[in-house]
C-alpha positions in Angstrom: -20.5 -8.3 1.7 -19.0 -4.8 2.1 -21.3 -2.0 3.2 -19.7 1.3 4.0 -21.4 4.5 5.1 -19.5 7.8 4.9 -21.2 10.4 7.1 -20.0 13.9 6.6 -22.2 15.8 9.1 -19.4 16.5 11.6 -16.8 17.4 8.9 -19.3 19.6 7.0 -20.2 21.5 10.1 -16.6 21.9 11.4 -15.1 22.7 8.0 -18.1 24.4 6.5 -17.9 22.2 3.4 -20.0 23.0 0.4 -22.1 20.2 -1.1 -19.7 19.8 -4.0 -16.7 19.5 -1.6 -18.6 16.9 0.5 -19.4 14.9 -2.6 -15.8 15.2 -3.8 -14.4 14.1 -0.5 -16.9 11.1 -0.4 -16.0 10.0 -3.9 -12.3 10.3 -3.1 -12.9 8.0 0.0 -14.8 5.5 -2.2 -12.0 5.5 -4.8 -9.4 4.9 -2.2 -11.3 1.9 -0.8 -12.3 0.1 -4.0 -9.8 -1.5 -6.3 -9.1 0.4 -9.4 -11.0 -0.7 -12.5 -14.1 -1.9 -10.6 -17.5 -1.1 -12.1 -19.8 1.1 -10.0 -23.4 2.1 -10.4 -24.9 5.2 -8.8 -28.5 4.7 -7.8 -31.0 6.8 -5.9 -30.0 9.7 -3.7 -32.7 10.8 -1.3 -33.1 14.6 -0.7 -35.8 17.2 -0.4 -36.2 17.5 -4.1 -35.9 15.3 -7.2 -33.8 18.0 -8.9 -31.3 18.1 -6.1 -31.1 14.3 -6.0 -30.4 14.2 -9.8 -27.8 16.9 -9.3 -26.0 14.9 -6.6 -26.1 11.8 -8.8 -24.7 13.7 -11.8 -21.9 15.2 -9.8 -20.9 11.8 -8.4 -20.9 10.3 -11.8 -18.9 13.1 -13.3 -16.2 12.9 -10.7 -15.9 9.2 -11.0 -15.8 9.4 -14.8 -13.2 12.2 -14.8 -11.0 10.5 -12.2 -10.8 7.4 -14.4 -10.1 5.1 -11.4 -13.4 3.3 -11.5 -15.6 2.3 -14.4 -19.1 3.8 -14.4 -22.3 1.9 -15.4 -24.2 4.3 -17.7 -27.3 5.8 -16.3 -29.4 4.8 -19.2 -28.6 1.1 -18.4 -29.8 1.6 -14.8 -32.9 3.3 -16.0 -33.7 0.5 -18.5 -33.3 -2.1 -15.8 -35.6 -0.2 -13.4 -38.2 0.3 -16.2 -38.1 -3.4 -17.1 -38.7 -4.3 -13.4 -41.3 -1.6 -12.8 -39.2 0.0 -10.0 -39.0 3.7 -9.2 -36.2 4.9 -7.0 -38.1 7.8 -5.6 -38.5 6.1 -2.3 -36.7 3.5 -0.2 -35.5 0.4 -2.0 -34.3 -2.6 0.0 -30.7 -3.8 0.0 -31.4 -7.1 -1.9 -33.2 -5.2 -4.7 -30.3 -2.7 -5.0 -27.8 -5.6 -5.1 -30.0 -7.4 -7.7 -30.1 -4.4 -10.0 -26.4 -3.8 -9.5 -25.6 -7.3 -10.4 -27.9 -7.2 -13.4 -26.2 -4.0 -14.6 -22.7 -5.6 -14.3 -21.6 -3.4 -11.3 -19.4 -4.7 -8.6 -20.4 -1.8 -6.3 -23.5 0.4 -5.9 -23.5 3.9 -4.5 -26.6 5.4 -2.8 -27.1 8.1 -0.2 -29.1 10.9 1.2 -29.0 14.6 2.0 -31.1 15.5 5.0 -31.6 18.8 6.9 -31.0 18.3 10.6 -31.3 21.3 12.9 -29.3 24.0 11.2 -27.1 21.7 9.0 -27.3 19.3 6.2 -26.4 15.6 6.9 -24.8 14.1 3.9 -24.6 10.3 3.8 -23.1 8.3 0.9 -23.2 4.6 1.0 -21.4 2.2 -1.2 -21.8 -1.6 -1.1 -20.4 -4.6 -2.8 -22.8 -6.5 -5.0 -20.4 -9.5 -5.5 -21.5 -11.6 -2.6 -25.2 -11.0 -3.0 -25.2 -13.0 -6.3 -25.6 -16.2 -4.2 -28.2 -14.7 -1.9 -30.8 -13.6 -4.4 
């Protein structure tokens, strides 16, 4: 199972990256590490507000859709699966549950992450993981 964390705290502080640039750089890294044509789903993004989290998810999805290197699972499909299972992504969701939802949606990879204020800077983490091997572990 592949789990990859992209931590942009150091780069963001040294290069004074905007949030949009940090997201673009992260998505570019993901696209370079995942074989073209794979299906990805963007799940929860933890931040100080729901609006900010939704904005980050929207930017990630727009970049992936516009780049056309990866296929995107539509957000309404993820929302329908979550509603059916009675799950809310407002808090922490364990890795097996994320893999299960990803598998059910048809995604090969799931993207999650967080934006946290640390000291005088924001710590931007984006995590992508393969769902392929988890099909046998559920």
